[in-house]
C-alpha positions as CSV (number, residue, x, y, z in Angstrom):
1,M,0.2,0.0,0.1
2,N,1.0,3.6,-0.9
3,E,1.8,4.9,3.0
4,G,2.3,8.4,2.1
5,K,4.7,10.9,3.4
6,I,4.1,10.5,6.9
7,M,3.8,6.7,7.7
8,P,7.6,5.9,7.1
9,F,8.9,8.2,9.4
10,F,6.6,6.5,12.1
11,R,7.3,3.4,11.4
12,D,10.8,4.4,12.2
13,I,9.8,5.7,15.2
14,L,8.0,2.2,16.6
15,R,11.5,0.8,16.7
16,I,12.6,3.5,19.2
17,P,12.1,3.2,23.3
18,R,10.2,6.7,24.2
19,E,8.8,5.7,27.3
20,S,7.9,8.9,29.4
21,G,10.9,10.1,31.7
22,H,13.3,7.3,29.1
23,E,13.4,9.2,25.9
24,E,17.5,9.6,25.9
25,H,16.7,7.1,22.6
26,I,14.0,9.5,20.8
27,I,16.1,12.5,21.5
28,E,19.6,11.1,19.7
29,F,17.2,10.0,16.8
30,L,16.1,13.6,16.5
31,L,19.5,15.3,16.9
32,E,20.9,13.0,14.5
33,F,17.8,13.8,12.1
34,G,18.2,17.2,12.1
35,R,22.2,17.0,12.0
36,S,22.6,14.9,9.4
37,R,20.1,16.9,6.8
38,G,22.8,20.5,7.8
39,L,19.6,22.2,9.8
40,E,19.9,24.5,12.7
41,T,19.3,21.7,15.6
42,K,19.3,22.1,19.6
43,R,18.3,20.6,22.6
44,D,17.6,22.5,26.2
45,A,19.0,20.5,29.9
46,I,15.6,18.9,30.1
47,G,15.9,17.4,26.3
48,N,13.3,19.0,24.4
49,V,14.5,19.3,20.7
50,L,14.0,22.0,18.1
51,I,14.7,21.6,14.7
52,T,14.5,24.9,12.6
53,K,14.3,24.7,8.8
54,P,14.8,27.8,6.9
55,A,12.4,29.3,4.2
56,A,12.2,28.3,0.7
57,K,13.9,30.8,-1.8
58,G,11.1,33.2,-2.1
59,C,9.3,32.8,1.4
60,E,11.7,34.1,3.5
61,D,8.9,36.5,4.3
62,W,6.4,34.4,5.8
63,P,5.6,34.3,9.3
64,T,7.8,31.8,11.4
65,V,5.7,28.6,12.5
66,V,6.0,26.3,15.2
67,L,5.1,22.8,14.5
68,Q,5.3,20.7,18.2
69,S,4.7,17.2,19.2
70,H,5.7,15.4,22.4
71,Q,8.5,12.8,22.2
72,D,7.5,10.4,25.0
73,M,4.5,7.5,24.8
74,V,2.2,6.1,27.4
75,C,3.8,2.6,27.9
76,E,0.8,0.2,28.7
77,K,0.1,-3.6,28.0
78,N,-2.3,-6.3,28.9
79,G,-1.7,-9.0,31.4
80,G,0.5,-11.7,30.0
81,V,2.2,-9.4,27.1
82,K,5.6,-9.9,26.8
83,H,6.8,-6.4,26.1
84,D,9.9,-4.3,27.1
85,F,9.5,-0.9,26.8
86,A,12.7,0.1,27.4
87,K,14.2,-2.3,24.2
88,D,11.4,-4.0,22.2
89,A,10.2,-2.2,19.4
90,I,6.7,-1.8,18.7
91,N,4.8,-4.8,17.2
92,A,2.3,-3.2,14.8
93,Y,0.1,-4.1,12.4
94,I,-2.7,-3.2,9.9
95,E,-6.1,-4.7,10.3
96,D,-9.1,-3.3,8.1
97,G,-7.8,0.1,7.9
98,W,-6.4,0.8,11.0
99,M,-3.1,0.5,12.4
100,K,-3.1,-1.5,15.9
101,A,0.0,-2.8,18.2
102,R,-0.2,-6.5,19.5
103,G,-1.3,-5.9,22.9
104,T,0.4,-2.9,23.8
105,T,-0.2,0.5,22.9
106,L,1.0,2.1,20.0
107,G,2.1,5.6,20.5
108,A,0.5,6.7,17.7
109,D,-0.3,9.6,20.6
110,D,1.9,11.4,19.5
111,G,4.1,9.6,17.3
112,I,2.0,10.8,14.2
113,G,2.8,14.5,15.2
114,I,6.7,13.6,15.5
115,A,6.8,12.0,11.8
116,S,4.6,14.8,10.6
117,E,7.3,17.1,11.5
118,L,10.3,14.9,10.7
119,A,8.6,14.8,6.6
120,I,8.5,18.1,6.5
121,L,12.2,18.6,7.4
122,D,13.1,15.8,5.2
123,N,11.1,17.4,2.2
124,P,13.7,19.9,0.0
125,D,10.8,20.6,-2.4
126,L,8.1,22.7,0.1
127,K,7.4,25.7,-0.1
128,L,7.1,27.1,3.0
129,G,8.2,29.6,5.4
130,K,10.6,29.8,8.1
131,I,9.8,25.8,9.9
132,E,10.4,25.3,13.9
133,C,10.1,21.5,14.7
134,L,9.6,21.6,18.4
135,F,9.8,18.0,20.6
136,T,8.9,18.1,23.9
137,V,9.9,15.6,26.7
138,S,7.5,14.0,29.2
139,E,4.2,15.3,28.2
140,E,2.1,12.2,29.6
141,T,3.5,12.4,33.0
142,G,3.1,16.1,33.9
143,L,4.4,18.3,30.7
144,D,7.5,18.1,32.4
145,G,9.6,19.9,29.1
146,A,7.2,22.5,28.6
147,F,7.4,23.6,32.0
148,A,10.9,23.1,31.9
149,M,11.3,25.5,28.4
150,S,12.7,29.0,28.6
151,D,10.7,31.6,27.2
152,D,13.0,32.0,24.2
153,F,14.0,28.6,23.2
154,F,11.9,29.5,19.9
155,T,11.1,32.8,17.9
156,G,7.7,32.0,15.9
157,K,4.3,33.5,17.1
158,I,2.3,30.8,15.1
159,L,2.3,27.6,17.3
160,I,0.1,24.5,15.5
161,N,0.2,21.4,18.4
162,L,0.0,18.1,16.7
163,D,-1.0,16.1,19.6
164,S,-5.3,15.9,18.8
165,E,-6.6,13.0,18.2
166,D,-10.0,13.7,16.5
167,W,-10.0,14.0,12.6
168,G,-12.8,16.5,11.5
169,Q,-12.2,18.5,15.1
170,L,-10.0,21.6,15.5
171,F,-9.1,22.2,19.0
172,I,-8.1,25.7,20.2
173,G,-8.6,25.4,24.5
174,C,-7.7,22.4,26.9
175,A,-8.5,21.9,30.6
176,G,-5.5,22.0,32.8
177,G,-4.7,19.4,35.6
178,I,-3.0,18.3,38.9
179,D,-2.1,14.9,40.3
180,T,-2.9,14.3,43.5
181,T,-1.4,11.0,45.7
182,A,-2.5,9.5,49.0
183,N,0.1,7.6,51.0
184,F,-0.8,5.3,53.6
185,S,1.1,3.8,56.1
186,Y,0.6,0.2,57.2
187,T,1.6,-2.1,60.3
188,P,2.2,-5.7,58.7
189,S,0.0,-8.5,60.6
190,P,0.0,-11.8,60.6
191,V,-2.5,-14.1,58.8
192,P,-4.6,-15.5,61.6
193,E,-4.2,-19.2,62.4
194,G,-6.7,-21.4,59.9
195,Y,-7.3,-18.7,57.1
196,I,-7.3,-19.4,53.3
197,A,-6.5,-16.8,50.9
198,T,-8.1,-16.1,47.2
199,R,-7.1,-14.3,44.7
200,F,-9.7,-11.9,43.1
201,T,-8.8,-10.0,39.9
202,I,-11.0,-7.9,37.4
203,S,-9.6,-7.5,34.0
204,G,-10.6,-6.5,30.3
205,G,-11.7,-3.4,30.5
206,V,-11.8,-0.6,28.1
207,G,-9.9,2.3,30.0
208,G,-8.7,4.9,28.4
209,H,-7.5,8.6,28.3
210,S,-8.6,10.1,31.5
211,G,-9.7,13.7,30.0
212,D,-10.9,12.3,26.1
213,D,-12.4,9.2,27.5
214,I,-13.7,10.4,31.0
215,N,-17.1,10.9,29.7
216,K,-17.8,7.8,28.0
217,G,-19.3,5.6,31.6
218,R,-16.0,3.1,31.3
219,A,-15.1,1.1,34.1
220,N,-12.8,1.9,36.7
221,A,-11.2,-1.3,37.3
222,V,-9.8,-0.3,40.8
223,Q,-12.8,1.3,42.0
224,L,-15.0,-2.1,41.1
225,L,-12.9,-4.0,42.9
226,A,-13.2,-1.7,46.3
227,R,-16.7,-2.0,45.4
228,F,-16.4,-5.9,46.2
229,L,-14.1,-5.6,48.9
230,Y,-16.2,-2.9,50.3
231,V,-19.0,-5.2,51.1
232,A,-16.7,-8.3,51.5
233,L,-15.6,-6.2,55.0
234,D,-18.5,-7.7,56.7
235,Y,-16.8,-11.0,56.7
236,D,-13.8,-10.4,58.5
237,I,-11.4,-10.7,56.0
238,E,-7.8,-9.7,56.1
239,L,-6.0,-7.8,53.2
240,C,-2.8,-9.4,51.9
241,T,-1.9,-7.5,48.5
242,I,-3.8,-5.2,46.4
243,D,-2.8,-3.6,42.7
244,G,-4.3,-2.0,40.2
245,G,-4.3,0.8,37.6
246,N,-0.9,2.1,36.1
247,K,-0.2,5.7,34.5
248,R,-2.5,8.9,36.1
249,N,-3.6,9.8,32.9
250,A,-5.0,6.2,31.9
251,I,-8.7,4.9,33.2
252,A,-7.7,1.5,35.2
253,R,-8.3,-1.4,33.4
254,E,-7.2,-4.4,35.8
255,A,-7.1,-4.7,39.2
256,S,-6.5,-7.4,41.7
257,A,-6.6,-8.5,45.2
258,T,-5.3,-11.3,47.6
259,I,-7.9,-11.7,50.7
260,A,-7.3,-13.7,53.8
261,F,-10.6,-15.3,55.2
262,D,-12.3,-18.1,57.7
263,P,-12.7,-21.2,55.4
264,D,-16.7,-21.0,56.7
265,C,-17.0,-17.8,54.7
266,E,-15.9,-19.1,51.6
267,D,-18.9,-19.6,50.1
268,D,-19.9,-16.4,51.2
269,I,-17.2,-14.3,49.9
270,I,-17.3,-16.0,46.7
271,G,-21.0,-16.2,46.1
272,I,-20.5,-11.8,46.7
273,F,-17.9,-11.7,44.1
274,N,-20.0,-14.0,41.5
275,R,-23.5,-12.0,41.5
276,M,-21.3,-8.5,42.0
277,A,-19.8,-9.6,38.7
278,E,-23.3,-10.6,37.2
279,A,-24.7,-7.1,38.1
280,I,-21.5,-5.5,37.0
281,A,-21.4,-7.1,33.8
282,I,-24.9,-5.4,33.1
283,E,-24.0,-2.2,34.0
284,F,-21.1,-2.1,31.5
285,A,-22.4,-4.1,28.9
286,S,-22.2,-1.2,26.4
287,T,-18.7,0.0,27.7
288,D,-16.9,-2.4,28.1
289,P,-18.4,-6.3,27.1
290,G,-14.8,-7.3,27.9
291,L,-14.8,-7.6,31.5
292,K,-13.5,-10.8,33.3
293,F,-14.0,-11.6,36.9
294,E,-11.6,-14.4,38.1
295,A,-11.2,-15.5,41.8
296,E,-8.5,-18.0,42.3
297,P,-7.5,-19.8,45.8
298,V,-4.2,-19.2,46.8
299,T,-1.5,-19.8,49.4
300,W,-0.5,-16.9,51.0
301,K,2.4,-17.4,54.0
302,G,3.1,-13.8,53.8
303,E,1.8,-11.0,56.2
304,T,-1.3,-9.0,55.8
305,I,-2.4,-5.1,55.8
306,D,-3.4,-4.6,59.5
307,T,-7.5,-4.3,59.6
308,K,-7.9,-1.2,60.5
309,T,-5.5,0.5,57.6
310,A,-7.0,-1.8,55.1
311,H,-10.4,-0.8,55.7
312,C,-9.9,2.6,55.5
313,L,-8.1,2.1,52.1
314,I,-11.3,0.4,51.0
315,A,-13.7,2.7,52.1
316,A,-11.6,5.5,50.5
317,L,-11.5,3.7,47.2
318,N,-14.8,2.5,46.9
319,S,-16.1,6.6,47.4
320,A,-13.2,8.3,45.4
321,P,-14.2,10.9,43.6
322,H,-14.1,9.4,39.9
323,G,-15.5,10.3,36.7
324,V,-17.4,13.6,35.5
325,L,-17.8,16.3,38.1
326,A,-19.2,18.8,36.1
327,M,-20.1,20.0,32.3
328,S,-19.6,23.2,30.6
329,A,-22.1,25.2,30.9
330,E,-20.6,27.5,28.1
331,V,-19.6,24.9,25.6
332,P,-22.0,21.7,24.8
333,G,-21.0,18.4,25.5
334,L,-17.6,19.3,26.8
335,V,-16.2,18.6,30.5
336,E,-15.5,20.9,32.6
337,T,-14.0,19.3,35.6
338,S,-13.6,15.3,36.2
339,S,-11.6,13.0,38.6
340,N,-9.4,9.9,37.8
341,L,-8.7,7.5,40.3
342,A,-5.8,6.0,38.5
343,S,-4.0,3.3,40.7
344,V,-3.4,1.4,44.0
345,K,-0.1,0.1,44.4
346,M,1.8,-1.7,47.5
347,L,5.2,-0.2,47.6
348,P,8.2,-0.6,50.0
349,E,8.5,0.1,53.4
350,N,5.0,-0.7,54.2
351,T,3.2,1.9,51.9
352,I,0.1,2.3,49.8
353,R,-0.1,4.8,47.0
354,V,-2.8,5.7,45.3
355,G,-2.7,8.2,42.3
356,S,-5.2,10.6,40.7
357,S,-5.7,13.2,38.3
358,Q,-8.0,16.7,38.5
359,R,-8.8,18.2,35.3
360,S,-10.7,21.5,34.5
361,A,-10.7,24.5,32.5
362,I,-11.5,26.4,35.2
363,N,-8.5,27.1,38.3
364,S,-11.1,27.3,41.0
365,A,-13.3,23.9,40.1
366,R,-9.7,22.7,39.3
367,K,-8.3,23.4,42.9
368,W,-11.8,22.2,44.5
369,A,-11.7,18.9,42.8
370,A,-8.0,18.0,43.6
371,D,-9.5,19.1,47.2
372,R,-12.4,16.8,47.8
373,F,-10.2,13.6,46.6
374,E,-7.9,14.6,49.3
375,A,-10.4,15.2,51.7
376,C,-11.7,11.7,51.0
377,F,-8.3,10.0,51.7
378,A,-7.3,12.6,54.7
379,L,-10.5,11.6,56.1
380,A,-8.8,7.8,55.5
381,G,-6.1,8.9,58.0
382,A,-3.5,9.0,54.3
383,D,-1.1,11.6,53.4
384,V,-1.6,13.5,50.8
385,T,-0.1,15.7,48.1
386,H,-0.6,17.4,44.8
387,E,1.9,18.2,42.2
388,G,2.2,18.7,38.2
389,E,-0.8,21.1,38.1
390,Y,-0.7,22.7,34.9
391,P,-3.0,25.3,33.5
392,G,-5.7,25.4,31.0
393,W,-5.9,26.7,27.4
394,K,-8.6,29.5,27.0
395,P,-10.2,29.3,23.5
396,D,-9.6,32.4,21.2
397,M,-12.4,32.4,18.2
398,K,-10.9,35.8,16.7
399,S,-7.5,33.6,16.7
400,P,-5.7,34.5,12.4
401,V,-4.5,30.8,12.6
402,L,-7.8,29.2,13.5
403,K,-9.4,31.3,10.2
404,T,-6.4,30.6,7.9
405,T,-7.3,26.3,9.6
406,V,-10.8,26.7,9.1
407,D,-10.2,27.7,5.4
408,S,-8.0,25.4,4.3
409,Y,-10.0,22.5,5.7
410,K,-13.7,24.0,4.1
411,R,-10.9,24.6,0.6
412,L,-10.0,20.6,0.7
413,F,-12.5,18.6,1.9
414,G,-15.5,20.9,1.1
415,E,-17.4,21.1,4.8
416,D,-17.0,22.7,7.8
417,P,-14.9,21.3,10.4
418,I,-15.6,21.2,13.9
419,V,-14.2,23.9,16.5
420,R,-14.0,23.0,20.2
421,A,-11.8,22.7,23.3
422,I,-10.9,19.7,24.4
423,H,-11.2,18.2,28.5
424,A,-7.9,16.7,28.1
425,G,-4.5,18.6,28.4
426,L,-2.4,20.0,25.9
427,E,0.9,21.8,26.3
428,C,-0.6,24.7,24.7
429,G,-1.7,26.3,28.2
430,L,1.7,26.5,29.2
431,F,3.4,27.9,25.9
432,Q,0.5,30.6,26.3
433,G,2.0,31.5,29.7
434,K,5.9,31.8,28.5
435,Y,4.7,33.0,24.9
436,P,1.4,35.2,25.7
437,D,1.4,36.7,22.0
438,L,1.6,33.0,20.7
439,D,-1.3,31.8,18.2
440,M,-2.2,28.4,18.6
441,I,-4.1,25.7,17.1
442,S,-4.6,22.0,17.3
443,F,-5.6,19.0,15.1
444,G,-4.3,15.5,14.0
445,P,-5.7,12.6,12.9
446,T,-7.9,10.0,14.2
447,I,-6.7,8.0,17.0
448,L,-8.7,6.0,18.8
449,G,-8.3,4.0,22.2
450,V,-5.2,6.0,23.2
451,H,-3.1,5.7,26.6
452,S,-4.4,1.8,26.6
453,P,-3.4,-1.6,24.1
454,D,-6.4,-0.6,22.1
455,E,-4.9,1.9,20.6
456,R,-5.4,2.1,17.0
457,L,-4.7,5.0,14.2
458,E,-7.2,5.5,11.5
459,L,-5.2,5.1,8.4
460,A,-7.1,7.2,5.7
461,T,-6.9,10.3,8.0
462,V,-3.5,10.7,8.1
463,D,-3.0,11.4,4.5
464,K,-6.3,14.0,5.0
465,F,-4.1,15.6,8.1
466,W,-0.9,15.7,6.0
467,N,-2.6,17.9,3.3
468,L,-4.5,19.9,6.0
469,L,-1.1,20.6,7.6
470,I,0.6,21.7,4.1
471,D,-2.2,23.6,2.6
472,V,-2.4,25.3,6.4
473,L,1.4,25.9,6.0
474,Q,1.2,27.1,2.8
475,H,-1.8,30.2,3.5
476,L,-0.5,31.6,6.7
477,A,1.4,33.7,4.5
């Protein structure tokens, strides 16, 4: 098949490890890419890379445009999949017009953005003005690159963010966010004499992006597990282990817990789990038809979490704010404020960590959402902290680059695009703070299931994305 201008570069990127916080290989690749083509190439202390392509002959008076994508990807895989994100290439394949990965995230978020910039840098025949290609680090875990970037790293006054996943939609605003962490300290306790143990697992959730997909009503495996454990507390259970979710910006797809209990209660506890499985399967039949509930007897010779801490943890997980908290009164259909109960992990030194993130386009609402999460876990005895707060991006309906992009879209495709804000976080809010006069827009091809192993790229939209990007760049003059 004809893969167009972008896909050959994306296939190169699929071979490069680039987990958030470990972008050294992609940084090296980008630096070599720019320098080998004789282009001005630089990186800053944190790892952001800027490659500048000078204006074509006759285009020297055109405005400088910044094209921006992020280097890192969310590294998620299905249980049982053998894949080392630190060294293995993404195992991609094409099916029914979509590119997918076998059991892992694909990394089209934002590998396609990177690839489109490389395609422009590599093509000497494009008649364009000066282009600054910006590649930031660790966007997925806290927008670290955008936070650390100096306010003179690039010079352009127009920025096109290439980190959107809905073809036909132009984004001119986004929510801000904050991460909230709750840490429980527990005392290891012996298993009561004669108790048996069972491992309860909930898996097969669709998961997804904690911003884009938070309004889709999908199952959160951590909270579903807590829902079961909360009812099971009536039977004097002992919590041995608990684990669920992973990334703060992903809806938890899997969770498990091992509990010990009196053998006389086994039938009752298994019955509670099975009945809850039936009820939950009905509740999430449309959104998560692949949910699985498994109970497996295990031999447990270790210690358990002390009863008070276990009860408080389970109660807090069961009651924690998760999902949409408020819809926008100004923009129909736009989520204004949300909270994502992302993960629960047992750490060394007898610590249990609960990770979460809160988003809102309104600063005060975002703070309140974080405070609500804090109050829930502080009442349960946890030590709660907040970090990684980043601002939203305020929409500007009078933006010149918006008008140019709308005109290009209508000219190319004969219809109006959808202009909207997004509940997910984009780096544009931080750029706006550092460059107050920056005129920005964001668009991209269709990518579904981002931040989950169901991530897939619709190939038919990639060429459309490329054509729109080039047409916009050629008409900004």
